[in-house]
A tleap script that builds the chain and sets N, CA, C and O, in Angstrom:
source leaprc.protein.ff14SB
mol = sequence {
  NMET SER GLY GLU CYS ALA SER GLY THR CYS
  GLU THR GLY THR SER ALA CYS SER THR SER
  THR CYS GLU SER SER SER GLU ARG CYS SER
  ALA CYS GLN THR ALA CYS GLY GLY ASP PRO
  ILE ALA CYS ALA THR ALA MET TRP GLN LEU
  SER PHE PHE GLN ALA LEU LYS ALA ALA GLN
  VAL GLU VAL LEU LYS ALA LYS ILE GLN LYS
  ALA TRP GLY GLN LYS MET ASP LYS ALA ALA
  ASP ALA VAL LEU GLU ALA MET GLY ILE GLN
  TRP GLN SER MET LEU ALA GLN ALA GLY ALA
  LYS ALA SER LEU SER GLU ARG LEU ARG THR
  LEU TRP GLN GLU ASP ARG LYS SER CSER
}
set mol.1.N position { 16.567 2.926 -6.727 }
set mol.1.CA position { 15.386 2.315 -7.478 }
set mol.1.C position { 14.200 2.370 -6.840 }
set mol.1.O position { 13.820 1.453 -6.111 }
set mol.2.N position { 13.578 3.344 -7.037 }
set mol.2.CA position { 12.219 3.157 -6.302 }
set mol.2.C position { 10.974 3.278 -7.257 }
set mol.2.O position { 11.150 3.622 -8.425 }
set mol.3.N position { 9.627 2.980 -6.737 }
set mol.3.CA position { 8.619 3.028 -7.797 }
set mol.3.C position { 7.637 2.557 -6.984 }
set mol.3.O position { 7.830 1.840 -6.002 }
set mol.4.N position { 6.316 3.051 -7.481 }
set mol.4.CA position { 4.976 2.796 -6.888 }
set mol.4.C position { 4.551 1.295 -7.355 }
set mol.4.O position { 4.706 0.814 -8.477 }
set mol.5.N position { 3.932 0.632 -6.125 }
set mol.5.CA position { 3.450 -0.666 -6.383 }
set mol.5.C position { 2.314 -0.616 -6.693 }
set mol.5.O position { 1.617 0.284 -6.225 }
set mol.6.N position { 1.765 -1.576 -7.588 }
set mol.6.CA position { 0.280 -1.581 -7.854 }
set mol.6.C position { -0.136 -3.389 -7.378 }
set mol.6.O position { 0.366 -4.464 -7.706 }
set mol.7.N position { -1.233 -3.024 -6.508 }
set mol.7.CA position { -1.931 -4.423 -5.914 }
set mol.7.C position { -0.673 -4.932 -5.231 }
set mol.7.O position { -0.243 -6.067 -5.440 }
set mol.8.N position { 0.005 -3.915 -4.270 }
set mol.8.CA position { 0.771 -4.513 -3.175 }
set mol.8.C position { 1.932 -5.283 -3.866 }
set mol.8.O position { 2.642 -5.983 -3.143 }
set mol.9.N position { 2.172 -5.224 -5.093 }
set mol.9.CA position { 3.793 -5.783 -5.485 }
set mol.9.C position { 3.900 -5.124 -6.752 }
set mol.9.O position { 3.012 -4.505 -7.338 }
set mol.10.N position { 5.440 -5.382 -7.218 }
set mol.10.CA position { 5.954 -4.432 -8.451 }
set mol.10.C position { 7.376 -5.117 -8.307 }
set mol.10.O position { 7.886 -5.801 -7.419 }
set mol.11.N position { 7.879 -4.585 -9.737 }
set mol.11.CA position { 8.894 -5.110 -9.847 }
set mol.11.C position { 10.018 -3.878 -10.337 }
set mol.11.O position { 9.684 -3.044 -11.178 }
set mol.12.N position { 11.119 -3.877 -9.824 }
set mol.12.CA position { 11.813 -2.746 -10.076 }
set mol.12.C position { 12.962 -3.115 -10.788 }
set mol.12.O position { 13.883 -2.304 -10.889 }
set mol.13.N position { 13.037 -4.254 -11.308 }
set mol.13.CA position { 14.290 -4.823 -12.090 }
set mol.13.C position { 15.157 -5.635 -11.234 }
set mol.13.O position { 15.831 -6.497 -11.797 }
set mol.14.N position { 15.248 -5.501 -9.973 }
set mol.14.CA position { 15.876 -6.654 -9.273 }
set mol.14.C position { 15.042 -7.824 -8.521 }
set mol.14.O position { 15.280 -9.031 -8.478 }
set mol.15.N position { 14.061 -7.127 -7.984 }
set mol.15.CA position { 13.382 -8.345 -7.047 }
set mol.15.C position { 11.574 -7.648 -7.094 }
set mol.15.O position { 11.252 -6.566 -7.583 }
set mol.16.N position { 10.812 -8.484 -6.546 }
set mol.16.CA position { 9.341 -7.838 -6.119 }
set mol.16.C position { 9.400 -7.264 -4.793 }
set mol.16.O position { 10.261 -7.625 -3.991 }
set mol.17.N position { 8.648 -6.508 -4.558 }
set mol.17.CA position { 8.399 -6.067 -3.153 }
set mol.17.C position { 6.885 -6.288 -2.542 }
set mol.17.O position { 6.064 -6.759 -3.328 }
set mol.18.N position { 6.522 -6.035 -1.424 }
set mol.18.CA position { 5.383 -6.245 -1.085 }
set mol.18.C position { 4.953 -5.288 -0.261 }
set mol.18.O position { 4.176 -5.659 0.618 }
set mol.19.N position { 5.281 -4.004 -0.307 }
set mol.19.CA position { 5.156 -2.819 0.393 }
set mol.19.C position { 4.490 -1.594 -0.754 }
set mol.19.O position { 4.368 -1.669 -1.976 }
set mol.20.N position { 4.181 -0.616 0.081 }
set mol.20.CA position { 3.360 0.486 -0.730 }
set mol.20.C position { 4.287 1.140 -1.827 }
set mol.20.O position { 3.894 1.607 -2.897 }
set mol.21.N position { 5.801 1.083 -1.296 }
set mol.21.CA position { 6.531 1.690 -2.261 }
set mol.21.C position { 7.720 0.493 -2.428 }
set mol.21.O position { 7.786 -0.490 -1.690 }
set mol.22.N position { 8.614 0.767 -3.509 }
set mol.22.CA position { 9.519 -0.366 -3.787 }
set mol.22.C position { 11.171 0.561 -3.219 }
set mol.22.O position { 11.657 1.640 -3.558 }
set mol.23.N position { 11.477 -0.184 -2.539 }
set mol.23.CA position { 12.757 0.166 -1.718 }
set mol.23.C position { 14.025 -0.251 -2.600 }
set mol.23.O position { 13.854 -1.071 -3.502 }
set mol.24.N position { 15.143 0.226 -2.392 }
set mol.24.CA position { 16.417 -0.456 -3.331 }
set mol.24.C position { 16.608 -1.702 -2.603 }
set mol.24.O position { 16.044 -2.049 -1.566 }
set mol.25.N position { 17.604 -2.418 -3.384 }
set mol.25.CA position { 18.002 -3.831 -3.114 }
set mol.25.C position { 18.876 -3.844 -1.824 }
set mol.25.O position { 19.040 -4.857 -1.144 }
set mol.26.N position { 19.418 -2.631 -1.548 }
set mol.26.CA position { 20.276 -2.622 -0.266 }
set mol.26.C position { 19.599 -2.622 0.895 }
set mol.26.O position { 20.148 -2.949 1.948 }
set mol.27.N position { 18.441 -2.287 0.829 }
set mol.27.CA position { 17.491 -2.041 2.114 }
set mol.27.C position { 16.740 -3.071 2.203 }
set mol.27.O position { 15.704 -2.753 2.786 }
set mol.28.N position { 16.755 -4.388 1.846 }
set mol.28.CA position { 15.877 -5.427 1.597 }
set mol.28.C position { 16.307 -6.448 2.779 }
set mol.28.O position { 17.492 -6.425 3.109 }
set mol.29.N position { 15.529 -7.243 3.367 }
set mol.29.CA position { 15.590 -7.905 4.611 }
set mol.29.C position { 16.312 -9.405 3.680 }
set mol.29.O position { 15.817 -9.897 2.666 }
set mol.30.N position { 17.368 -9.800 4.275 }
set mol.30.CA position { 18.149 -11.067 3.628 }
set mol.30.C position { 16.910 -12.040 3.683 }
set mol.30.O position { 16.585 -12.627 2.651 }
set mol.31.N position { 16.155 -12.244 4.943 }
set mol.31.CA position { 15.626 -13.458 4.665 }
set mol.31.C position { 14.236 -13.666 3.730 }
set mol.31.O position { 13.813 -14.742 3.305 }
set mol.32.N position { 13.634 -12.297 3.528 }
set mol.32.CA position { 12.529 -12.286 2.530 }
set mol.32.C position { 12.596 -11.649 1.430 }
set mol.32.O position { 11.766 -11.841 0.542 }
set mol.33.N position { 13.631 -10.758 1.308 }
set mol.33.CA position { 14.072 -10.109 0.225 }
set mol.33.C position { 13.074 -8.859 -0.041 }
set mol.33.O position { 12.933 -8.487 -1.206 }
set mol.34.N position { 12.338 -8.161 1.063 }
set mol.34.CA position { 11.458 -7.454 0.739 }
set mol.34.C position { 11.984 -6.007 2.058 }
set mol.34.O position { 12.772 -6.308 2.954 }
set mol.35.N position { 11.603 -5.026 1.991 }
set mol.35.CA position { 11.736 -4.185 3.000 }
set mol.35.C position { 10.694 -4.242 4.153 }
set mol.35.O position { 9.815 -3.399 4.327 }
set mol.36.N position { 10.899 -5.313 4.895 }
set mol.36.CA position { 9.967 -5.647 5.672 }
set mol.36.C position { 10.332 -4.839 6.993 }
set mol.36.O position { 9.509 -4.919 7.905 }
set mol.37.N position { 11.442 -4.091 7.195 }
set mol.37.CA position { 11.790 -3.533 8.414 }
set mol.37.C position { 12.181 -4.385 9.368 }
set mol.37.O position { 12.308 -3.824 10.457 }
set mol.38.N position { 12.455 -5.702 9.369 }
set mol.38.CA position { 12.695 -6.559 10.524 }
set mol.38.C position { 11.419 -7.036 11.348 }
set mol.38.O position { 11.571 -7.602 12.430 }
set mol.39.N position { 10.216 -6.806 10.836 }
set mol.39.CA position { 8.882 -7.118 11.191 }
set mol.39.C position { 8.657 -8.429 11.101 }
set mol.39.O position { 8.268 -8.864 10.017 }
set mol.40.N position { 8.852 -9.330 12.211 }
set mol.40.CA position { 8.454 -10.823 11.722 }
set mol.40.C position { 7.349 -11.476 10.932 }
set mol.40.O position { 7.343 -12.544 10.320 }
set mol.41.N position { 6.493 -10.638 11.088 }
set mol.41.CA position { 4.898 -11.130 10.378 }
set mol.41.C position { 5.183 -10.546 9.108 }
set mol.41.O position { 5.279 -11.300 8.139 }
set mol.42.N position { 5.347 -9.214 8.953 }
set mol.42.CA position { 5.781 -8.637 7.662 }
set mol.42.C position { 6.481 -9.857 6.893 }
set mol.42.O position { 5.955 -10.444 5.948 }
set mol.43.N position { 7.753 -10.161 7.434 }
set mol.43.CA position { 8.518 -11.033 6.920 }
set mol.43.C position { 8.265 -12.424 6.514 }
set mol.43.O position { 8.751 -12.992 5.536 }
set mol.44.N position { 7.407 -12.927 7.425 }
set mol.44.CA position { 6.571 -14.403 7.001 }
set mol.44.C position { 5.488 -14.238 5.960 }
set mol.44.O position { 5.226 -15.156 5.184 }
set mol.45.N position { 4.876 -13.113 5.933 }
set mol.45.CA position { 3.908 -12.834 4.954 }
set mol.45.C position { 4.856 -12.707 3.533 }
set mol.45.O position { 4.550 -13.386 2.553 }
set mol.46.N position { 5.629 -12.099 3.513 }
set mol.46.CA position { 6.143 -11.623 2.146 }
set mol.46.C position { 6.747 -13.127 1.824 }
set mol.46.O position { 6.603 -13.501 0.661 }
set mol.47.N position { 7.376 -13.984 2.698 }
set mol.47.CA position { 7.978 -15.443 2.153 }
set mol.47.C position { 6.631 -16.046 1.840 }
set mol.47.O position { 6.602 -16.492 0.693 }
set mol.48.N position { 5.479 -16.199 2.530 }
set mol.48.CA position { 4.661 -16.871 1.887 }
set mol.48.C position { 4.498 -16.480 0.276 }
set mol.48.O position { 4.635 -17.339 -0.594 }
set mol.49.N position { 4.239 -15.307 0.020 }
set mol.49.CA position { 3.861 -14.388 -1.064 }
set mol.49.C position { 4.794 -15.275 -2.142 }
set mol.49.O position { 4.375 -16.095 -2.960 }
set mol.50.N position { 5.970 -14.930 -1.938 }
set mol.50.CA position { 7.213 -15.305 -2.697 }
set mol.50.C position { 7.170 -17.022 -3.030 }
set mol.50.O position { 7.416 -17.558 -4.110 }
set mol.51.N position { 6.811 -17.622 -1.854 }
set mol.51.CA position { 6.807 -19.224 -2.221 }
set mol.51.C position { 5.510 -19.589 -2.856 }
set mol.51.O position { 5.424 -20.640 -3.491 }
set mol.52.N position { 4.488 -18.779 -2.723 }
set mol.52.CA position { 3.118 -19.073 -3.666 }
set mol.52.C position { 3.592 -18.974 -4.990 }
set mol.52.O position { 3.332 -19.786 -5.878 }
set mol.53.N position { 4.431 -17.766 -5.133 }
set mol.53.CA position { 4.519 -17.499 -6.816 }
set mol.53.C position { 5.817 -18.807 -7.197 }
set mol.53.O position { 5.753 -19.475 -8.228 }
set mol.54.N position { 6.687 -18.940 -6.387 }
set mol.54.CA position { 7.283 -20.059 -6.720 }
set mol.54.C position { 6.891 -21.435 -7.062 }
set mol.54.O position { 7.284 -22.116 -8.009 }
set mol.55.N position { 5.826 -21.810 -5.888 }
set mol.55.CA position { 4.954 -22.916 -6.306 }
set mol.55.C position { 4.161 -22.692 -7.450 }
set mol.55.O position { 4.032 -23.704 -8.138 }
set mol.56.N position { 3.581 -21.670 -7.873 }
set mol.56.CA position { 2.835 -21.373 -8.878 }
set mol.56.C position { 3.314 -21.728 -10.194 }
set mol.56.O position { 2.719 -22.418 -11.023 }
set mol.57.N position { 4.672 -21.080 -10.324 }
set mol.57.CA position { 5.582 -21.607 -11.645 }
set mol.57.C position { 6.004 -22.914 -11.640 }
set mol.57.O position { 6.095 -23.528 -12.703 }
set mol.58.N position { 6.315 -23.498 -10.430 }
set mol.58.CA position { 6.615 -24.795 -10.426 }
set mol.58.C position { 5.536 -25.807 -11.038 }
set mol.58.O position { 5.876 -26.715 -11.796 }
set mol.59.N position { 4.254 -25.593 -10.666 }
set mol.59.CA position { 3.253 -26.220 -11.269 }
set mol.59.C position { 2.839 -26.015 -12.638 }
set mol.59.O position { 2.208 -26.891 -13.229 }
set mol.60.N position { 3.197 -24.755 -13.263 }
set mol.60.CA position { 2.819 -24.493 -14.515 }
set mol.60.C position { 4.191 -25.223 -15.464 }
set mol.60.O position { 4.009 -25.683 -16.591 }
set mol.61.N position { 5.319 -25.219 -14.887 }
set mol.61.CA position { 6.488 -26.249 -15.246 }
set mol.61.C position { 5.893 -27.447 -15.612 }
set mol.61.O position { 5.885 -27.842 -16.777 }
set mol.62.N position { 5.252 -28.219 -14.418 }
set mol.62.CA position { 4.830 -29.513 -14.485 }
set mol.62.C position { 3.813 -29.673 -15.559 }
set mol.62.O position { 3.754 -30.747 -16.157 }
set mol.63.N position { 2.963 -28.641 -15.870 }
set mol.63.CA position { 1.768 -28.806 -16.770 }
set mol.63.C position { 2.262 -28.571 -17.975 }
set mol.63.O position { 1.682 -29.212 -18.853 }
set mol.64.N position { 3.181 -27.838 -18.366 }
set mol.64.CA position { 3.835 -27.849 -19.517 }
set mol.64.C position { 4.466 -28.765 -20.100 }
set mol.64.O position { 4.259 -29.041 -21.282 }
set mol.65.N position { 5.392 -29.418 -19.308 }
set mol.65.CA position { 6.108 -30.335 -19.317 }
set mol.65.C position { 5.298 -31.748 -20.006 }
set mol.65.O position { 5.649 -32.383 -21.000 }
set mol.66.N position { 4.207 -31.964 -19.187 }
set mol.66.CA position { 3.250 -33.206 -19.554 }
set mol.66.C position { 2.553 -32.745 -20.932 }
set mol.66.O position { 2.229 -33.598 -21.759 }
set mol.67.N position { 2.368 -31.598 -21.120 }
set mol.67.CA position { 1.576 -31.079 -22.418 }
set mol.67.C position { 2.550 -31.677 -23.665 }
set mol.67.O position { 2.295 -32.454 -24.585 }
set mol.68.N position { 4.066 -30.795 -23.187 }
set mol.68.CA position { 5.073 -30.865 -24.412 }
set mol.68.C position { 5.480 -32.466 -24.516 }
set mol.68.O position { 5.939 -32.859 -25.588 }
set mol.69.N position { 5.354 -33.202 -23.649 }
set mol.69.CA position { 5.972 -34.539 -23.863 }
set mol.69.C position { 4.875 -35.413 -24.927 }
set mol.69.O position { 5.204 -36.184 -25.829 }
set mol.70.N position { 3.477 -35.021 -24.502 }
set mol.70.CA position { 2.241 -35.633 -25.242 }
set mol.70.C position { 2.460 -35.334 -26.469 }
set mol.70.O position { 2.371 -36.220 -27.319 }
set mol.71.N position { 2.775 -34.094 -26.799 }
set mol.71.CA position { 2.539 -33.216 -28.279 }
set mol.71.C position { 4.214 -33.634 -29.384 }
set mol.71.O position { 4.376 -33.869 -30.581 }
set mol.72.N position { 4.846 -33.575 -28.587 }
set mol.72.CA position { 6.425 -33.910 -29.136 }
set mol.72.C position { 7.283 -34.992 -28.626 }
set mol.72.O position { 8.460 -35.149 -28.950 }
set mol.73.N position { 6.488 -35.870 -27.646 }
set mol.73.CA position { 7.497 -37.048 -27.117 }
set mol.73.C position { 8.199 -37.862 -27.907 }
set mol.73.O position { 9.376 -38.130 -27.663 }
set mol.74.N position { 7.546 -38.341 -28.938 }
set mol.74.CA position { 8.241 -39.236 -30.194 }
set mol.74.C position { 9.517 -38.425 -30.578 }
set mol.74.O position { 10.638 -38.931 -30.521 }
set mol.75.N position { 9.277 -37.078 -30.992 }
set mol.75.CA position { 10.122 -36.372 -31.709 }
set mol.75.C position { 11.425 -36.256 -30.780 }
set mol.75.O position { 12.549 -36.455 -31.241 }
set mol.76.N position { 11.212 -35.946 -29.539 }
set mol.76.CA position { 11.788 -35.564 -28.558 }
set mol.76.C position { 12.867 -36.809 -28.028 }
set mol.76.O position { 14.017 -36.702 -27.603 }
set mol.77.N position { 12.153 -37.827 -28.200 }
set mol.77.CA position { 13.185 -39.194 -27.770 }
set mol.77.C position { 13.979 -39.398 -28.910 }
set mol.77.O position { 15.157 -39.699 -28.719 }
set mol.78.N position { 13.475 -39.271 -30.298 }
set mol.78.CA position { 14.265 -39.560 -31.291 }
set mol.78.C position { 15.599 -38.344 -31.346 }
set mol.78.O position { 16.705 -38.626 -31.808 }
set mol.79.N position { 15.309 -37.228 -30.889 }
set mol.79.CA position { 16.198 -35.896 -31.044 }
set mol.79.C position { 17.238 -36.606 -29.854 }
set mol.79.O position { 18.428 -36.732 -30.143 }
set mol.80.N position { 16.858 -36.950 -28.838 }
set mol.80.CA position { 17.759 -37.278 -27.210 }
set mol.80.C position { 18.553 -38.317 -27.875 }
set mol.80.O position { 19.775 -38.197 -27.785 }
set mol.81.N position { 18.028 -39.422 -28.596 }
set mol.81.CA position { 18.886 -40.553 -28.959 }
set mol.81.C position { 19.881 -39.982 -30.004 }
set mol.81.O position { 21.015 -40.444 -29.877 }
set mol.82.N position { 19.713 -39.057 -31.037 }
set mol.82.CA position { 20.551 -38.317 -31.739 }
set mol.82.C position { 21.655 -37.726 -31.072 }
set mol.82.O position { 22.838 -38.044 -31.192 }
set mol.83.N position { 21.057 -36.643 -30.199 }
set mol.83.CA position { 22.035 -36.283 -29.257 }
set mol.83.C position { 22.971 -36.990 -28.609 }
set mol.83.O position { 24.167 -36.700 -28.642 }
set mol.84.N position { 22.433 -38.065 -27.914 }
set mol.84.CA position { 23.196 -39.044 -27.151 }
set mol.84.C position { 24.540 -39.907 -27.792 }
set mol.84.O position { 25.602 -40.158 -27.222 }
set mol.85.N position { 24.105 -40.268 -29.187 }
set mol.85.CA position { 24.837 -40.851 -30.033 }
set mol.85.C position { 25.965 -39.885 -30.328 }
set mol.85.O position { 27.111 -40.285 -30.122 }
set mol.86.N position { 25.757 -38.571 -30.819 }
set mol.86.CA position { 26.535 -37.558 -31.262 }
set mol.86.C position { 27.827 -37.357 -30.020 }
set mol.86.O position { 29.041 -37.555 -30.075 }
set mol.87.N position { 26.948 -36.888 -28.955 }
set mol.87.CA position { 27.747 -36.464 -27.668 }
set mol.87.C position { 28.923 -37.789 -27.308 }
set mol.87.O position { 30.094 -37.619 -26.970 }
set mol.88.N position { 28.291 -38.972 -27.476 }
set mol.88.CA position { 29.067 -40.694 -27.077 }
set mol.88.C position { 30.422 -40.471 -27.850 }
set mol.88.O position { 31.567 -40.703 -27.464 }
set mol.89.N position { 29.957 -39.937 -29.097 }
set mol.89.CA position { 31.470 -39.935 -30.323 }
set mol.89.C position { 32.355 -38.831 -29.986 }
set mol.89.O position { 33.567 -38.833 -30.201 }
set mol.90.N position { 31.664 -37.848 -29.426 }
set mol.90.CA position { 32.597 -36.350 -29.094 }
set mol.90.C position { 33.219 -36.640 -27.733 }
set mol.90.O position { 34.276 -36.062 -27.484 }
set mol.91.N position { 32.727 -37.419 -26.866 }
set mol.91.CA position { 33.132 -37.821 -25.309 }
set mol.91.C position { 34.410 -38.826 -25.715 }
set mol.91.O position { 35.473 -38.651 -25.120 }
set mol.92.N position { 34.310 -39.836 -26.687 }
set mol.92.CA position { 35.220 -40.767 -26.749 }
set mol.92.C position { 36.433 -40.033 -27.565 }
set mol.92.O position { 37.594 -40.401 -27.388 }
set mol.93.N position { 36.132 -39.066 -28.391 }
set mol.93.CA position { 37.239 -37.990 -29.107 }
set mol.93.C position { 37.888 -37.415 -27.917 }
set mol.93.O position { 39.078 -37.590 -27.655 }
set mol.94.N position { 37.159 -36.800 -27.284 }
set mol.94.CA position { 37.956 -36.147 -26.050 }
set mol.94.C position { 39.138 -36.996 -25.120 }
set mol.94.O position { 40.279 -36.722 -24.749 }
set mol.95.N position { 38.340 -38.024 -24.975 }
set mol.95.CA position { 39.071 -39.123 -23.987 }
set mol.95.C position { 40.148 -39.466 -24.954 }
set mol.95.O position { 41.258 -39.560 -24.432 }
set mol.96.N position { 40.095 -39.666 -26.175 }
set mol.96.CA position { 41.526 -39.974 -26.980 }
set mol.96.C position { 42.299 -38.775 -27.140 }
set mol.96.O position { 43.521 -38.879 -27.245 }
set mol.97.N position { 41.767 -37.692 -27.172 }
set mol.97.CA position { 42.798 -36.578 -27.292 }
set mol.97.C position { 43.329 -36.287 -25.947 }
set mol.97.O position { 44.394 -35.672 -25.912 }
set mol.98.N position { 42.813 -36.597 -24.920 }
set mol.98.CA position { 43.392 -36.411 -23.664 }
set mol.98.C position { 44.683 -37.618 -23.436 }
set mol.98.O position { 45.735 -37.437 -22.823 }
set mol.99.N position { 44.280 -38.739 -24.056 }
set mol.99.CA position { 45.026 -39.718 -23.736 }
set mol.99.C position { 46.231 -39.572 -24.625 }
set mol.99.O position { 47.275 -40.121 -24.274 }
set mol.100.N position { 46.181 -38.843 -25.809 }
set mol.100.CA position { 47.364 -38.575 -26.546 }
set mol.100.C position { 48.168 -37.844 -25.984 }
set mol.100.O position { 49.367 -38.109 -26.065 }
set mol.101.N position { 47.647 -36.563 -25.158 }
set mol.101.CA position { 48.394 -35.456 -24.725 }
set mol.101.C position { 49.199 -35.938 -23.505 }
set mol.101.O position { 50.386 -35.636 -23.381 }
set mol.102.N position { 48.598 -36.624 -22.685 }
set mol.102.CA position { 49.288 -37.505 -21.576 }
set mol.102.C position { 50.432 -38.589 -21.742 }
set mol.102.O position { 51.285 -38.911 -20.915 }
set mol.103.N position { 50.179 -39.188 -23.348 }
set mol.103.CA position { 50.821 -39.915 -23.496 }
set mol.103.C position { 52.276 -39.237 -24.110 }
set mol.103.O position { 53.376 -39.707 -23.817 }
set mol.104.N position { 52.106 -38.145 -24.941 }
set mol.104.CA position { 53.031 -37.384 -25.253 }
set mol.104.C position { 54.060 -36.700 -24.202 }
set mol.104.O position { 55.267 -36.500 -24.337 }
set mol.105.N position { 53.056 -36.357 -22.928 }
set mol.105.CA position { 53.883 -35.830 -21.676 }
set mol.105.C position { 54.847 -36.652 -21.362 }
set mol.105.O position { 56.037 -36.340 -21.332 }
set mol.106.N position { 54.267 -38.033 -21.045 }
set mol.106.CA position { 55.129 -38.887 -20.372 }
set mol.106.C position { 56.309 -39.577 -21.314 }
set mol.106.O position { 57.222 -40.238 -20.819 }
set mol.107.N position { 56.173 -39.342 -22.698 }
set mol.107.CA position { 57.377 -39.680 -23.774 }
set mol.107.C position { 58.198 -38.564 -23.368 }
set mol.107.O position { 59.247 -38.792 -22.766 }
set mol.108.N position { 57.830 -37.353 -23.636 }
set mol.108.CA position { 58.626 -36.226 -23.406 }
set mol.108.C position { 59.337 -36.212 -22.049 }
set mol.108.O position { 60.517 -35.892 -22.190 }
set mol.109.N position { 59.032 -36.428 -20.930 }
set mol.109.CA position { 59.514 -36.630 -19.628 }
set mol.109.C position { 60.459 -37.605 -19.610 }
set mol.109.O position { 61.497 -37.431 -18.970 }
set mol.110.N position { 60.226 -38.761 -20.310 }
set mol.110.CA position { 61.089 -40.092 -20.266 }
set mol.110.C position { 62.124 -39.355 -21.066 }
set mol.110.O position { 63.242 -39.372 -20.552 }
set mol.111.N position { 62.043 -38.888 -21.892 }
set mol.111.CA position { 63.265 -38.292 -22.901 }
set mol.111.C position { 64.153 -37.668 -22.334 }
set mol.111.O position { 65.290 -38.139 -22.333 }
set mol.112.N position { 63.879 -36.450 -21.704 }
set mol.112.CA position { 64.319 -35.217 -20.813 }
set mol.112.C position { 65.104 -35.932 -19.695 }
set mol.112.O position { 66.263 -35.581 -19.473 }
set mol.113.N position { 64.464 -37.024 -18.906 }
set mol.113.CA position { 64.986 -37.695 -17.940 }
set mol.113.C position { 66.399 -38.741 -18.483 }
set mol.113.O position { 67.442 -38.739 -17.829 }
set mol.114.N position { 66.269 -39.416 -19.482 }
set mol.114.CA position { 67.460 -40.095 -20.218 }
set mol.114.C position { 68.513 -39.243 -20.279 }
set mol.114.O position { 69.647 -39.683 -20.090 }
set mol.115.N position { 68.304 -37.960 -20.540 }
set mol.115.CA position { 69.202 -37.037 -21.142 }
set mol.115.C position { 70.023 -36.392 -19.987 }
set mol.115.O position { 71.111 -35.831 -20.122 }
set mol.116.N position { 69.240 -36.583 -18.684 }
set mol.116.CA position { 70.158 -36.145 -17.656 }
set mol.116.C position { 70.811 -37.324 -17.117 }
set mol.116.O position { 71.797 -37.200 -16.391 }
set mol.117.N position { 70.300 -38.532 -17.439 }
set mol.117.CA position { 71.076 -39.881 -16.845 }
set mol.117.C position { 72.588 -39.956 -17.521 }
set mol.117.O position { 73.638 -40.272 -16.961 }
set mol.118.N position { 72.400 -39.616 -18.724 }
set mol.118.CA position { 73.691 -39.803 -19.675 }
set mol.118.C position { 74.763 -38.555 -19.505 }
set mol.118.O position { 75.873 -38.500 -20.035 }
set mol.119.N position { 74.225 -37.666 -18.725 }
set mol.119.CA position { 75.277 -36.502 -18.851 }
set mol.119.C position { 76.279 -36.595 -17.404 }
set mol.119.O position { 77.197 -35.792 -17.236 }
savepdb mol mol.pdb
quit
């Protein structure tokens, strides 16, 4: 999978690179995930670039979280209450089912053990 990089970065379907051509993922450095060729400066530069984009995405998520909370906060709180209530009922049902299965297993074990004792 190789392709030309525009502006020093590209996407090849697996990950980005910072070289003039995109190399296959099997030739990538395990530290920086690029084809740095073991050059520590190129590797460090690539890691800084990747970190920048991770931080940018995280900042965007935080901005959107605040705006979503402001716009839909009340509805989301009510939705969370409804989900919590429904999941609580479902959880209690699952606990009851598990208890019933355990009780049946124990009763059957006791029944079969009594049969052994009487033989």
